[in-house]
N, C-alpha and C positions, 0 to 999 in steps of 0.2 A: 665855671664852665663857659667856654668860648661861644660867641654868637653863632658861629658856623656849626658847632656841635649841637647847640640848642635847636637851630633851624633843621638840621638833618633829623633829629629825633621827632620833631613836630611833624615834619613832612612824612617821615616814615609811618607815623601813627595815622596820618590823614590820607595816605597814598591811595587806598582802595576806594575812597569816596571823593577824592579831590576833583575829578573830572565833572562831578555834578555842578561845579561852579559855572559851567557852560549853559546851565538851565536857568539860572536866575536872570533877571532883565539886564542887570549891569554886565553880566558875562556874555550875553547875546550881543550887546552893544560892543563890548571889547573885541569880540571875535570878528564882528564886521569891519570894525576899524582896522584890525590887523590885516584882514584880507585885502582891504583897500590899499593899505600901505605897501603890502607885498606886491600887489599887482601880478603881472605875468613874469614868473621867474623860471620860464622853461629852460631846462638844460643848465641852470645855475647851481652853484654850491652855496650852502647855508650853514652858518654856525649859530647854534641856539644856546646862548649862555644862560644857565639856570632853567633849562627847558623842561625839567621835571617829567611828567607823564606824557609829554609830547603833544599837548593840545595844539600849540601853534606850529610845531614841527609838521604835524599832519596837514595843517593849512598849507604850509609851503610846498609839501609834496603834491597835495592836490592842485597847487598852482603851477606845477611843473618842474619843481626842483629835482635835479638828478641825484643829489645827496644832501642829507641834513645830518650834521653832527651835533648831538646834545652833549653839553657838559653840565653835570649836576652833582651835588653832594650826596643825593639819596640814591643808593642802588635799587631800593624797592620802587621808587617813582619811576626810574628808568626801565625796570623790568616791565612795568605796566605799559610804557611807551613801546617797547619791543613786542609785547604780546599784542597790542592793538594793531600794530603794522602786520604782524603775522596773520591775525584774524582777517585783515583786509586782503591778504594774499599778495602782499608786496615784499619782495625780497631785495636786499642789498641797497636800500635807499636810506636807511636810517642806521646810524652808529651812535653808541653811548659811551661816554667816558666819565669816570668818577673823579671829580677834582673840585676845589673851591675856586670860583671864578673871580674872586678878588685877589688871587695870588698868581704869580707867574706860572704859565702853562707850557713852558719850553719842553718839559719831559714828554709831552704828548705828540710832538712833532706834527703839528697841524697843518702848516701851510697858511695860505690866504684864501679868503672867500669872497664871493660876489655879494653876499648878504650876511650881515651879523645882526642877530636878534638878542635883545636883552630885556626880557619881560618880567617886571616886578622885582628884578634883582637889586636895583637901587634902593628899594624899600626894605632891604635887609642890610643896609650899610649904616651903622651907628657912629662911624667916624669918617672924617674926610679921607683918611689914609685908606680905609676899606673901599670907599666910593671911588677914589682915583685909581686903586688897583684894578677895579672893574673896568674903568675907562681906558686904562693902559692896554688891557687885553682887546677891547673893541678896536682901538687904533691899530694894534699889532697885527690883527688877523683880518682886517677889512682891506680889500684891494683898493687902490686909487680908483675913484669913480664909483666905488661900490655903495651899496645901500645899507643904511642903519634903520632898524625898526625897533621901537622900544615902548613898553607900557610902564607908566609910573603913576604914583599918587599925584593928584593935582591939589585941590583944596582939601587939606588934611582935616580941616575943622568944618567941612561942609555939613549944613543941617541935614542933608540927605543920608549922611552916615551916622547921624545921631538917632534917626528914626527908622532906619532899615527900609528906606523907601524903595531901594533898587536891589535889595537882596543881600547887602553887605552893611555891617555896622562897625564903627571904631569906638573903643572906649579905653578906659584905664590909661589915659595919657600921662606919661612922666617925661618931664623936660630933660634933655641931654645937651651938651654943648652944640649949638647949631641946629637943633631939631627936637624930635620926640621919639621915645619909645612908646609903643601903644599895642593894644590887642585888636586883631581883626577877627570878626565872626562872619562866616558865610552862612547864610540862612537858606541853605539848600536842604535836601532830604537825603542823608541826615545832616544836621548842622555840624559844622566843625570850625575850630578856631586856631590861631597861631599868633605868635608875637612878631612885630615888625618894628622897623626903626627907619625913619626918614629924616633927611636933612633938608633945610630950608633952601639951599642952593639947588636942590633937585625939585622938591615939591612946590617951590615958590614960582617956578615958571622960567627961571633963568636959563639961557642957552650958553652961559659962560663956559661950562665944561665941554659942551659940544664943540664950541669954537676952539677951545684950548687943544682939543685932540683932533682937530682938522675936519670938523664936519659943518656944512651948511644945513640947518635944520628948521623944521616948522611942525606945528601940530596938524594932524589929520583932522579936518572938520567933522564934528559930530553930525551935522546936518547932511553929510554925504551917505550916511548909512540908511539902509532900507528900514530898519526898526525905527528910526527917528521919523523918517518921511511918512511911515504908516500911522504914527500917533504922536504929533508934535506936542500936543497938550500934556500927555503923560510925561514927557521929558522936560517940561518947562522948569520945574524946581531944579533938576540936574544942570540945565544950561545956565541958570543963575550962579551956581557954584559947583562945578563938576568935580567929582572926587577922583576921577581917573583921566589920564591923557595918553594918547598914542602919538609918539614922535617919529617923524620920518626924516632921515638925514641922508645926505650924499657926502662921501669922503672927497676932499678937495685933491 
């Protein structure tokens, strides 16, 4: 069974509870980092690769985006995204397309966007070919001068994900060429788990692929979030070995 099929089945299963990830402390931090990275996107177009239930798509719309297009392999996840927008009374600002974001998307006739988001999709790339397929789409659909925003695993072996200190744990590590397969458990209510795959060229902190695909990029500082400012002591273990990072880039 392909990794894409496995991921689709796992996310379909978790779709109804996936948004509870925003309630754990790590999810709160992630959300604030994404909001800082997005900034004011008033009137802009956003492509959300692997956008799932629309957690960060909604943040972009809240920040003023005129349109957000989600591309994801899970129809059930995207149905939740559409239902959430409908419940908010917002019409015509979210569109969803079913596709594998590691493969060419020419058939969707998407055009180019002011912002491209790729949140956690790199951590479903078990080969460099899959990872570079994702990057090719980022480069293809981001306008010159446009903004890239992405969440990825940082310290894959952080002690904080061995102890579930911030609501997420990793276990069952299996080495693959250039990285690891592993299981992610989200300790929300209810708990859910899925399989992930991360390559060292991504989680190791390199900006090699960002540069290869035309981006100037940097990490969004954890210290810039309100949740960190409110309780720096709580975040001390995370700061020593953060398990997630939000990258902000600009296309040259």
